[in-house]
C-alpha positions in Angstrom: -9.9 13.8 8.4 -7.9 12.7 5.4 -7.1 9.0 5.0 -3.5 8.0 4.0 -3.2 5.1 1.5 -0.5 2.6 0.8 -0.7 0.7 -2.6 1.5 -2.5 -2.7 2.1 -4.6 -5.8 5.1 -6.2 -7.3 4.1 -5.2 -10.8 5.1 -1.6 -11.3 2.5 -0.7 -13.9 -0.3 -2.1 -11.8 0.8 -0.3 -8.7 1.2 3.0 -10.5 -2.1 2.6 -12.3 -4.0 2.0 -9.0 -2.3 5.0 -7.5 -3.1 7.2 -10.5 -6.8 6.1 -10.4 -7.0 7.0 -6.7 -5.6 10.4 -7.4 -7.9 11.0 -10.4 -11.0 10.4 -8.3 -10.0 13.6 -6.5 -11.7 12.5 -3.2 -11.3 15.1 -0.5 -11.1 12.3 2.1 -7.9 10.9 0.6 -4.6 12.4 1.6 -1.2 11.1 0.9 -0.9 8.0 -1.4 2.3 6.0 -1.3 3.4 3.1 -3.3 5.8 0.2 -2.8 6.7 -2.9 -4.8 7.1 -5.7 -2.4 5.7 -7.0 0.9 9.1 -6.5 2.5 9.1 -2.9 1.4 5.6 -2.4 2.7 6.6 -3.7 6.1 9.5 -1.4 6.2 7.4 1.6 5.2 4.7 0.8 7.8 7.2 1.1 10.6 7.0 4.9 10.2 4.1 5.5 7.8 0.8 4.3 9.3 -1.7 4.2 6.4 -5.4 4.0 7.2 -6.0 2.1 3.9 -3.8 -0.5 2.3 -4.5 -1.9 -1.2 -2.3 -4.9 -1.8 -1.6 -7.8 -4.2 -1.7 -10.8 -1.9 0.2 -13.1 -4.3 3.5 -11.4 -4.6 7.0 -13.0 -4.5 8.1 -13.4 -0.9 4.7 -12.3 0.5 4.0 -15.4 2.6 3.2 -14.4 6.2 2.8 -10.7 5.4 -0.5 -10.3 7.2 0.6 -12.6 10.0 3.7 -10.5 10.6 1.7 -7.2 10.5 -0.6 -8.6 13.2 2.3 -9.7 15.3 3.7 -6.1 15.4 
């Protein structure tokens, strides 16, 4: 099984750096890696894309309630 990953950070260079590091590790267990740049965008993406792993910055602009909203859905 390959695990899908979602990387969420409002700072573009941090998000892309994390994504790049994941890909450089070349782990056979990691499949698709997607990125997004806000909590709102992450919620929208997660409606269709169901990642097994989420790496997120928890202090982003507009992020209050992100985890609460994820649990409510």
